[in-house]
N, C-alpha and C positions, 0 to 999 in steps of 0.2 A: 797372645792376639786371641787363641782361641775363646779362651775365658772371657776377653773382654764381647767379642761376637756373640757368644752365649747370653751374655748378661741381657746387652741390647738388642737381641733377637733378632740376629743379622745373618740374612741367607746369603747374599749375593754381594760381592766384593765391591760392587759399586756405591752400595749402600752406606760404606765406611765415609764416605763424600760429607756426608751431615756431621757425624762427631766431632770427623776433621776440621771444617767449616764451623759448628760451635764452638772447639777449642780455639782455631785462629780469631776469629770475631770476641770471645771473651778476652784472650791477653791483649788484644786491639784495645777494648773499652778499659782493660787495667792499665795500660798504660796511658790512655787518656786523662783514666782520672789521676793517677801519678803526676802525668806531666802539671797538672794544675798546682802540685803542691809544691815543684822543684823546678827550678830554671834549668832547660834543656840545655843552654847555650853556655852554662859553666860547667865545665869539665869534672871539676871535683863533687858536682852533684851526680855524676851520670850512676856512679854506685848504687846513691841513697836513691834514687829514680828508677832504678832496673830491682832492688832489693823490696822497693814499696811496691812495684807493678806485681812481683810474683807474692806479695802478700795478699795485695788486694784479690789478685787471680785466684788464691787458694782460700781465700774468704766469700768471691762469687760462686765458685765453683762448689764449694759444700751450701752455698744457700741456694744455687740452683740444682741440685742433687736432691736437696730435701723438698724441696718444690715439686722434683719430678714423684718422689715417693707420695708426696700428700697427694697428686692430681693423677695418679696411675690408675686410681680405683673411679675417680671423678669422671675423666675422660674416655671416650670409648675410643681407640686406636687398635690396630690390628696388631700391631707390634711398638714393642717400646721405644726403638730408632726415631720413628715418627714422631714422637714426643719432640726430639731432639728439634726437628725439622717445625714445627709448631712454635716450639720458645723461639729459633731463628725468625718465622712470620715475623711475631710477635716484635719482636727486638727491628727486625731493617723497617716494618710499618711506623713504628713511634716514632723512630729517627725521622725517617723521610716525610711523615704528615709535619713536622715542624718544620722543616724545610719548604714544604710544596707550599703551608697556609700561608707565608710572609707574602711570595708572588701573587698567586691568587687574589690575595687582599689586595696588592696595589694594583693590579690589574682592573678590579670592581671600582676602584678609585678611594679605598679606606686605607688613610694613614693616621698617624698620631698627630702630625698637624691640622689635619682638617677636622677632628672629630674629639670630643672629650676623653680623655685616658681613659675614664672606667669602663665608656660604651666600647673603645676601640680593644680593650683585652676582652670585653667580654663577646664581642665577634671575633674575634682572634681566636677564643675557646671552642664559640661555636662552628665556627669556617674549620678550625681541626681538628674537630668531632665527625665534620661530614668529610673531610679529604681522608682522615682518618679509617671511616669505613670502606671508602672507597678503594684506597690503597690496598687494606686488607685482604677483601675479596682480590684484587690482583695480584699480591703475593702470593695470597694463599694459592690462588690459580697458578702461577707459575714453579710453585714447589709443590704442587699434586694434593694440596688439602682442602681445594676447595668445599668440598663435602662437609667435614668437619668445620669449617668456618663458615660455612653458611647456615648448619644448625647452631654454632656457637652464637653468630648474630641473631637468629632467632629467638634463642631464649633471652638475649641479654633484650631484645626490646619489649618481648614480655614482660620479663623484670620492670622495664621504664614505663609499661602501661601502655606501650603501643602493640598488643597483642592482636587487637581487632583489626589491626591493616595487616596481620600476617596471614597468609594463608598456608594451610598445612599444619 
């Protein structure tokens, strides 16, 4: 355990919550991906479901550790465990923006039945991006990473050509 704490620069036990939460979310995501392949109702598929979930988990874990290594010098964070927190914010924001966008569109009155399908999907992406930005700042604040994401969104806006609208 001490080796793990040293590797992720964890000074206090409460900081272990983020690697634990990341592991649980990664296991859940792996299970959801595997369950799209196998029928959960069939008991004979249970072994394959669990095995596939664990294989997907190992592959995703390897991928995210690779991402941590690549982004470690690019992202300015005080401690390495904060990178886990940042990845969790990105994951939760991405998932929830998909769920929030449809009700927002329905509230505005945009549906597939009253618009051309191409226009509907273009508006869905635009509204999804707007919801994503709002949710990203909200979840970043909840997870204590608002400064990182504020700077992240500023850099993103400048790359997209909106730099003249950004202060600082």
